[in-house]
C-alpha positions in Angstrom: -71.0 -122.4 130.7 -69.1 -119.9 128.6 -65.7 -121.3 129.8 -66.8 -124.9 129.1 -67.9 -123.9 125.5 -64.6 -122.0 124.9 -62.7 -125.0 126.3 -64.6 -127.4 124.0 -64.0 -125.2 121.0 -60.3 -125.0 121.9 -60.0 -128.8 121.9 -61.7 -129.0 118.5 -59.3 -126.3 117.2 -56.3 -128.1 118.7 -57.3 -131.5 117.3 -57.9 -130.0 113.8 -54.5 -128.4 113.6 -52.5 -131.3 115.1 -54.5 -134.3 114.0 -51.5 -135.8 112.1 -48.7 -135.3 114.7 -49.9 -135.5 118.3 -46.3 -135.4 119.6 -45.6 -132.0 117.9 -44.3 -129.2 120.0 -47.3 -127.0 120.6 -47.5 -123.4 121.7 -50.9 -122.2 122.9 -52.5 -118.9 124.0 -56.1 -119.1 125.5 -56.3 -115.4 126.1 -55.1 -113.9 122.8 -56.2 -110.5 121.6 -57.9 -109.6 118.4 -59.0 -106.0 117.7 -60.7 -104.6 114.7 -61.3 -101.0 113.6 -63.7 -99.9 110.8 -64.1 -96.3 111.6 -64.7 -93.4 109.2 -63.6 -89.9 109.9 -66.2 -87.6 111.5 -68.3 -90.5 112.8 -68.4 -92.5 116.0 -65.5 -95.0 116.2 -66.4 -98.5 115.0 -63.9 -100.7 116.9 -64.0 -103.8 119.2 -61.6 -106.1 121.0 -61.8 -109.8 122.0 -59.4 -110.8 124.7 -60.3 -114.5 125.0 -59.0 -115.8 121.6 -57.4 -119.2 121.4 -54.4 -119.6 119.2 -52.2 -122.6 118.6 -48.8 -123.0 116.9 -47.3 -126.3 115.9 -43.6 -125.4 116.3 -42.5 -128.4 114.3 -44.4 -127.5 111.1 -45.3 -123.8 111.4 -49.0 -124.6 111.3 -51.0 -122.0 113.1 -54.7 -121.6 114.0 -56.8 -119.2 116.0 -60.4 -119.2 117.1 -62.5 -116.3 118.4 -66.1 -116.5 119.6 -67.8 -113.6 117.8 -69.8 -112.7 120.9 -66.5 -112.1 122.7 -65.9 -108.8 120.8 -66.6 -105.9 123.1 -67.5 -102.4 121.9 -67.6 -99.1 123.9 -71.2 -98.7 122.7 -73.5 -101.5 123.8 -76.0 -100.8 121.0 -73.2 -101.1 118.4 -72.2 -104.4 120.0 -75.8 -105.6 119.8 -76.2 -104.6 116.1 -72.8 -106.2 115.3 -73.9 -109.6 116.7 -77.6 -109.6 115.6 -77.6 -107.7 112.3 -74.2 -107.9 110.7 -72.3 -111.0 111.9 -75.4 -113.0 112.9 -73.5 -114.6 115.7 -76.2 -117.1 116.6 -75.9 -118.6 113.2 -72.1 -117.9 112.8 -70.6 -118.0 116.3 -66.9 -118.4 115.4 -64.2 -116.7 113.5 -61.4 -119.2 112.6 -58.1 -118.7 111.0 -56.0 -121.7 109.8 -52.7 -121.2 108.1 -49.0 -121.6 108.1 -46.0 -119.5 109.1 -43.9 -119.7 106.0 -40.2 -120.7 106.7 -40.8 -120.8 110.5 -37.9 -122.1 112.5 -38.3 -122.1 116.3 -34.5 -122.4 116.8 -34.0 -119.0 115.0 -36.3 -117.1 117.4 -34.6 -114.7 119.9 -35.8 -111.7 122.0 -35.3 -109.6 118.8 -38.5 -109.7 116.7 -38.4 -111.0 113.2 -41.0 -110.8 110.4 -42.5 -114.0 109.2 -45.0 -114.4 106.4 -48.4 -116.1 107.3 -50.6 -117.6 104.6 -54.0 -119.1 105.5 -57.8 -118.8 105.4 -60.0 -116.7 107.6 -63.5 -118.1 108.1 -66.2 -115.7 109.2 -69.9 -115.4 108.6 -69.9 -118.8 106.8 -67.4 -117.6 104.2 -63.6 -118.1 103.7 -61.0 -115.5 102.6 -57.4 -116.1 101.8 -55.2 -114.0 104.0 -51.5 -113.4 103.4 -49.6 -111.0 105.8 -46.5 -110.7 107.8 -46.4 -111.0 111.6 -43.6 -110.2 114.0 -42.3 -113.1 116.2 -40.0 -113.1 119.1 -39.2 -115.5 121.9 -39.5 -113.9 125.4 -39.3 -115.9 128.7 -40.0 -119.2 126.9 -43.1 -117.8 125.1 -43.5 -116.9 121.4 -44.9 -113.4 121.1 -46.8 -112.9 117.8 -48.1 -109.5 116.6 -49.5 -108.4 113.3 -52.4 -107.0 111.3 -54.2 -107.4 108.0 -57.2 -105.9 106.2 -60.5 -107.4 105.1 -63.8 -106.1 103.8 -67.2 -106.9 105.1 -68.1 -107.8 101.5 -65.5 -110.5 101.6 -67.8 -112.4 104.0 -71.1 -111.4 102.5 -71.8 -109.0 105.4 -74.3 -106.5 104.3 -74.1 -103.0 105.6 -77.4 -101.1 105.4 -77.2 -98.0 103.2 -78.3 -95.8 106.1 -75.0 -96.5 107.9 -72.7 -97.4 105.0 -70.9 -94.1 105.1 -70.1 -94.5 108.8 -68.4 -97.9 108.4 -65.1 -98.3 106.6 -65.0 -100.4 103.4 -61.8 -102.0 104.8 -61.5 -103.3 108.3 -58.1 -103.3 110.1 -57.7 -106.4 112.1 -54.9 -106.5 114.7 -53.7 -109.6 116.5 -51.5 -110.2 119.6 -50.7 -113.6 121.0 -48.4 -114.8 123.8 -48.0 -118.5 122.9 -46.7 -120.8 125.6 -45.6 -124.5 125.4 
C-alpha cells in the first residue's frame, strides 16, 4: 500500500511539474535522500533521514520538484520519531513536504563529471505553509545521471510548527536540511 501511495504521489508531482510540456527531457529519482538536523549542543541529537524522496528535473526548462512523505523520516530514537509525526509535523493532517522551483541558468549540455554550483529558487511547502527557499546546489553528470547535492536552513516557526517550551532549548531554532539526488532519464 505504501509503494502504491508513493507511486500515485509521484505521478501527481510529475504531472504538476510537466503539465505544459509532456515531451520535455525528464530526469527522475524515486529514492532521493533528504536529511535534517536540528540538534543543540549538550542534548540528544535531533536528526532524521528520508531515503525514499521523489525528485524530478525538467532538463529543458530547469524546473525542479521534490516530494517527501513526512512519515518517511527515520530517527534513531523511535519516541522522537513518534513526537515528530504526531505533535510537531502532524503528519496525518500534513503528510507531504513538497519543493517546487527552478534551477537558475541550468544548461544540461554544460554538465560534466566536474561539479558546478547552480542557484535554485523555489517554494517549500510543509505543515500547510510555504516558504521561499533560495540556495545553491552542486550538479554533475555521472554515468548518464545528474547528481544534485545541497543544503539550506529553515526554522520551525517558518511553518507554524510549535515547539513546547519544555523542549525548546533542546531543538535548534534553525534546521539544516541536506539533499542528495541521483536523477536518471
